N, C-alpha and C positions, 0 to 999 in steps of 0.2 A: 452509188457510195451517199448513205445520208451525210449530210453537212452537219458537223458539231454543233449540239445548242450553245450558243455563245451565253454566259451568266447573264441576268438581267443588271442593265447599267439604268441608273436612276441617280441622277446627279441633285436630285431635292434635298435640300437640310434635312427635310423628315428622315428621308432614307439615309445619309451620313450619319444621322443620330441612331438608327434600328441595328447597324452590324457591332459599335460599340455596345449598345445594352446588352446583346446576347452573350456577345465575349465577355461581358462583366458578370452575367449570368452563371455562364460557364465556371468562372473563379468563383463565384460566392457557392453555387451547387457543392464544389468539390468540395469549398473547406467545411460546408454543412456535413456532406457525405463522412468522412472522416472523424470531424467532430463527433456524431452519432454514433460510431463505432466506438472511438475512446470512451465517451462517455458510457455507453454500455457493457462494457469492458472493467472499468471502471469499478462500477456500481455491483457488476460479478463479484469483482476479486473483494471490495468490502466486505457481500456479504458470506461468501463463501470462500475465498483465500483462493489460493492455487493460481496466482496471477501469470502463470504461461499459460495453463491449460485454457483460464477465460478469455484471454486476449487471444492464442490462435484457433479458437474457437470461435469467438465472433466474428476475426477476419474471415475466416474460412468462409462461414455462413452469407456472411454480406456479398463477397466474392461469386458466391456459388447464386445470391438472390439477384446481383447485376449481371451476371450471366442469363438466367431466365426472363428478367426484364429485358435484357439488350435483345432477344429473342422474342420476346412478345412486342417489342417496337416492330418487327416488321408487318404484322396483322395492321398498322395505324396507318388507313390511306389518305384518310380527309379530315380536313381543319387541326390540322397538324399541330397550329401554335394555340388553338383554343384547349386541345388536348396535352399540352406540352402547361399549361396555366394549372389545367386540373390537377393535371401530378405533381404541381409543384405545391400546390393550396394542400393538398392530401399530405404530402410529405411534410410541408413546414406543421401542418395539425397534429400528426403523429408523431414524428421526433420530438415536435416540443413538449408532448405528455408521456414521452418515455419515462423519462427519470419516475415521474410519479405514479405511471400505472407498474414498472417494475419494485416500487417501494411499496408502492400495495400486494403485488402478488408475491413478495416475500413478506410482508407483516399477515397479510391475512389467510391467505391460501398456502397449500402446500404444492402448490405447482409453479414458481416459480422460473425452474428450466426450460418446461414447456411455453410459458407467456414469453420470456427469455427470447425464444429460436423462431416462434411466431414474429415476434416486432423486428427482430435482426432480417429473417427474410422477405419479412412487409416490407421494408426499406429500403433495402437490398435491391429488389422488385423496382422500385418507384425511382431510384437514383439508374438503376439499370436503362431503364426507360428515357430517362431526360435525355443522355447525350446522346443517342442515334437520332432521336427527333430533333435536337439542335443542331447536330450534323446537317443536317438536310432542311432546315430552316436555314440555316448561314449558307448552304451552296446555292442558295437562289441569286446571293451578292458577290461569290467569285468561285473562282475553280476547285475542282476536291480536292488536288494537292495542298493549295493554302487554306482552304475549310479543315483539311484534319489536322494540319498541323498548328494552326491558330487554335482548335480547339482542345488538343494535345495539351501543349504548351500552358494554356490556361489551366488545363484541369488540375495536373502537374502541380504548377506554381502553388494555387488553391491548396493542396495537401501538404505543401510542404507548410504551407503558412498554419495551416489546421494546427498540423505535430508539434510545430514553436509554442504556439500561441497559448494551445488547453494548458501543458503544465508549468510552463512562465506566468499567463495574466488571468486564464479564465477561471480556474479550476482554484486557484488559492483564493481571488479576490471575489469569485462569484460564490464559489459553490455548487454543488453538484447540480441540485431542483436548479436553480437560477442559470445554472450555464443551459440546460435543458431547455426553458424557454427562452431564453436568449435567443439561441440557433432557432428556435422556432419562428419566433419573430425575424429573424434574421431569412430564414425561409419564406416564408408569407408578404415577406418586404419587395421580394424581388417578384413574385405573384403580381404583386399591387403592380410593382414599376409596369413589367410586362403588360399587364389588362393597360393600362394606362400609355405608354408612348404606341401600341397597336391596338389602339380600341375602335378604328376605324376599319379595320380586318378582323373585327369579333362578331359573332352573331349577336351572342349573348355577354356582352360587354358590362351591362349591368349588376347582372347573376354574380358573375364572377369577379365583381369587385366587392358587391356587396357579402358575399361568402367568406372570400379573403381579409376583410378587413373588419367581419364579425370573429373569424376564428383571433385576429392579430390583437383584437379588445381582450380574448380569455387568453392568450399567451400573457400580455403585459398585466391582466389583475394575478396571473398567476405568478407571474414573474416579483410583482411588489408585495405578494403576500406568499414569498418560499418559502420563508424562514417558518411560518406559520405553518405551513403545508407540512414541511419537512419534520417541523417539532412534532406534528400531529403524527404522522405514519411513524417516527422513531420510537413513538411513545410506545404502538404496537410491539416492534420490535423490543426495546430493554424493557423489562420487571417492574424495576423502579422509576422516579421522576426524575426527566432531565433535568438539571440546572443548571450545565453549561455545553453551550455545542458549537466547534468552530473548524473550520478547514483551513488547515495553512496550505502551504506549499508543496510539504511532504506527506501528510496525512490527516485522516480525520479524526477529533479528538473530542470526545464526548465525557462529561462528568454525571453520574446518577446519583440519588441519596434516596436510601427508606429508613427512617428514624435515624439511628448511629452508622450506618452501613455507609459508605462514600465508596464510588465506584470508579474507575479511571478506564476508559474505553479505546483504544487506537484502531481505528479502520474499521469499528464493530466488535474489535478483539479486547477482552476483560486483559486487563494487565497488573493489578490490586482490588482487591478487596480490602476496609479496614478490617473487616470480622475478622479477618487470618493472615494476614500482609507478614505481620511480624513472623510468624513463621518461616517465614520462605526470606527476610533479609537477616535472621539472627543468622542462622546456619551461613549465608552466601558472604560474612562477613567473619563473625565471629570466630568461625572455626581454620577459617588463615590466618587471619590475628594471631591467635593462639598457638600459632606453630612456628610465627619469626620469631627473630631476635631483633631485627631490625624493620621498622618500617619508615623508614625516614619520609619516603615520597609514594604516593597511593595514585595509582593511573584507574580511572571507570572509564568504561564502554559504557555509552547508555546512561538511566541513571536520570534521565531527565526529569524525574517527577521526586528526586530527593531524596528519596526512602533509605537507600545506600549511602548517601553521605550524610543521613542524620546520623545511621549505624556509628561509621567513621567516627564523628563528631564524639561519640563518648569519650574515647580515646586524649588522652590531654596532648600536651605541646612534645613531651619528649616522648612519646608514641611515633606519633604522627606530625610532619612539619606542612608538608604541603597535602593537598587532596587536587589534581587535573580531572575535572568530568568535562568526555568527549559528545556532545550530544548533536547529531546533524542539526535538528529542528529547533529556532529560538524560539518557535512557538510555544511549545512545550515547557521549556525553559520559563517564559514569561506567566503561564499558567501557573506553576508550581512555585513562581516568586510572590505573584499577585492575588492570587486566588483564595480568599479564608480557608475554603475548606481542605485544600492540598496543603495550605500552610500551617493548620492545626493537627497535618497527618506529620510533613516532613521537619516540622518543628524550627519551621525557618533555614534549612542548614544551605538553603543554596545560595544564603546572603554573608554565608560566612567570611568572613576574612581569609580564611584559610581552604575555602575551594577557590578552585578557578574555572569558568566554566569557556571552554570550547567551542564552539561551534561548528561543525567539520565532519564530514563524513570520517568514520572509523576505520578505516580503509586507510583512504588517504594520511591523516595524521600517522599512523603507524608505520608506515611506509617514510615519513618525513623526519620521522622524531628521532634525535638523538641524546633523551634524555633517560636515566636509568631508573630501575622503580623497583622497589622493595613489593610490592604485591600491584597484582593487577587485576580489576574484578571484570568480568566482560557481562553487564546484564541488557542485553540488548534479545527484543522478539525474538519468537520463535524462527528458523529456518524454511518460511514457507514462500522463499521467492527468491532466483538466481543472489540478487541482491542483497540480500539478508545472506545466503549461503555463502558466500564468499567470506563474510567473518566466522567461518565454522570450517575452513579451510584448510588443508595441509600449508597450502605457502602463507596466509596469514600468521598462521603461530608460527611458522619459521622467525617470519620479519618481527615479531611479539617476541621471540626468543633474544632476539638480536639485544632489546631494548629492558628486558629483567634482568636486577642482579643475578649474582652468581648465586648465592642462596634464597632466592627470589621465588615468588609463589604466585600462579595464577590460578582462578577460581572461575569456571565459566558455569551460567544455568545452559543445561541443557535438555529441555522439553522432558515429557513425561517417561521413566522407563518402563514404566505400565501400559499408556495410553499409543507409544509410538518406541518401544522398545528396541525395533533395529535403529532409528534415527537414534536413540539416544547413544547405543553402544556405536553407531559410527561414530561420534562424535569421541567418543572415549579413544574409539582405537585412532583416531586421525590425530588427536594430542598424544597418543604412547608412539607416534611416529617421528615423533618432534623434541618432547621430552623427555628423559630418564626413569620416570616413573608417575603414574597419575592412578588418583581414587575416586571410585566411583561412589557420589551421595545421593541421598534421596531423603523429602521430608514429606508429611502427608498434612494438605491445604483442603480444608473442607469445602473451599469452591471449587478448587481446580483440581480436586484427587492427589496422586503420588507426581510429585516433581522434582527431578533432578538436577546434581549439579557435577562437576568434573573438577578435581582438583591437580594439579600439574605442577611438582616442583622440577625447579633449573638444575636442581643438580640432587646427590643421595646423601642427606644431611643420615649421618652414622643412628644419632641414637633413637631413630626410627628403624632399623632395621636388625631383626634377630640376629642368632648366630650363622643362621643360613646364607643371610646375604639379602633375604625376603623381607619385603618391606612389611612391615606390623601394623593390622590395623590395632592392636591391642595396644602397642605404646602409643600409637596417634589418639587415640580415644582417652587414655591416662594424660598425656601431655597434655592436651587441651583441656581436661577435666581440671587439673591442677590450676592453670590459666585463668577459667573461668571462675573456680570457688576462691582465688585471690581476686579477682577483679570482678565478681557479684556487685556490690553496693555500685560501682561506676555503670558497668554496661545496664541492671535494672532491666534484664533479661524477661520476657512474661513466658515466651517456649523453651529455649535452650540453656540447658545446665546441665551438670556432670549425668546428673540420672537418665535424662533424654539423650545423653549425647551417643551412646552407643547403639540407639535407633538407625542415625543417620546414617551410620556406615552399615547396616544390616539391607541383605539386597533378599526379597523372597524368590523361590524356583520359577514365578510366574513373571521376573523382571529380569532375568535374564535370556541373552539373545537367542532366536530359536534359530538363527543361521550363523553356522563357523565362518564364514566367507567372505564377511563384508567387506564391502568398497569401500578403502580410506576417502574422505570427501575430498576433492581437486577441487581447481579452477573449471578445468575441462573436463569435468564426468558432472559437477554438480549432482555425488551418489546421497546424499543426503536430503536434500530437498525433495528428491524421487522417494526417499525412506519415509519422509514426514508423511508426504502426500496419502502414500499409500497405507501408513498405519492409521493418520487420525481418517480416512474417509469411511474408513468400517464402524466408525464412533459416531457420524454424523447422520 
């Protein structure tokens, strides 16, 4: 029987330093690996939406690549340390430029997915090569049991650190492009540290150090000029000149301008264009306002650009006493109250003393709210993710019903009844499961196409019902028309008037739902997100 080989015991100061360096290496490469995953998933979501799909695909491909890399590591027999450092150098270089490559692929090619998939698998394979080789290197200093437990412990701790610092620190304060270069520098720094510590064991010490240092300089240059690089890449994405771009804690905010057309984008999705935004905001505000007799308190969910508030402030103090505006992101509020372009559009509405800004998640605000509102306007982004889908859910509407006055009205933007027909009607039927009556509305916007709203009543006001007890669109139009006509001087609408009103309630045949058994959107099924993604994918 062979005697078990004892671990190498070296009590020199240098040996004592080597183990901590290798364990710190495990920690850092785990951090970098998770950060690359989060970066690519976030970029794909920004460009193409569908966060569940892109995070799932990215994670799946990364793990597959890691598996392939781990398998291939068995064929590395000699010069483990040199091979590991080479992998780390290339991982830092490719990973550091990952955001640049994805922006470039989206901006100037039609092959974004191909580039993204190749990039994900390549990074995954390089990461997969690292851990088995590090285990083999560390095994020289301790037994296998301790080595594996140490490596896995540092690996998982690194993953936790990355998943916390990315959304809370790196993304909000550095932005996508800078984070990419920063992680590349982090990877390359570990390569340089290992090259220096183990220099006496490396045959090509000088070459490795020079290569890692050169790539690090490139990353630092990229980090310094990242805003210019990002602006250059984004200019390919947007048709018009970018006049403002920022990454908040929650989203990427971009403002473009061409002649008199100012456009706001969130995560690269158009929110409004000054060419036609009034065609959206006037029906959203003035239709429900014309149907209410009492509008003392109004709640706006979303609307951080100040355009809904602008329309509400057209009414005097006797009509509206207070406007509570709930928007998650303080950055969009700051821009809407300071940026000259947005101020010229929203007329400084968010600074009006009647408007109270609440920076909080809309779901949490509604859940904890005890104040009664006569009118609730939901002006939130489309339900393209579960975090947004919950704000169109049966459970959410049930909570809203509790804070809506007995004769109150809710109106919500409901995506396009033409481009996303099933998603629109899913919102409609979900509302009908909570409120006595729901009326669909739509309007044509040149920059968006046909867009939809749903108007929900908390009770059945008799004046809107015909002799058969059915809600009459004709009576709704007549009531709204009279109110609009009497207030035309104050409102100064550019689109909505008695003549254009009837079309708002008219739905053409191709905007009717093609399915008779649409699911109600609930928190546990997120049916709306599925309908939305399936509908819009046909038009991409």
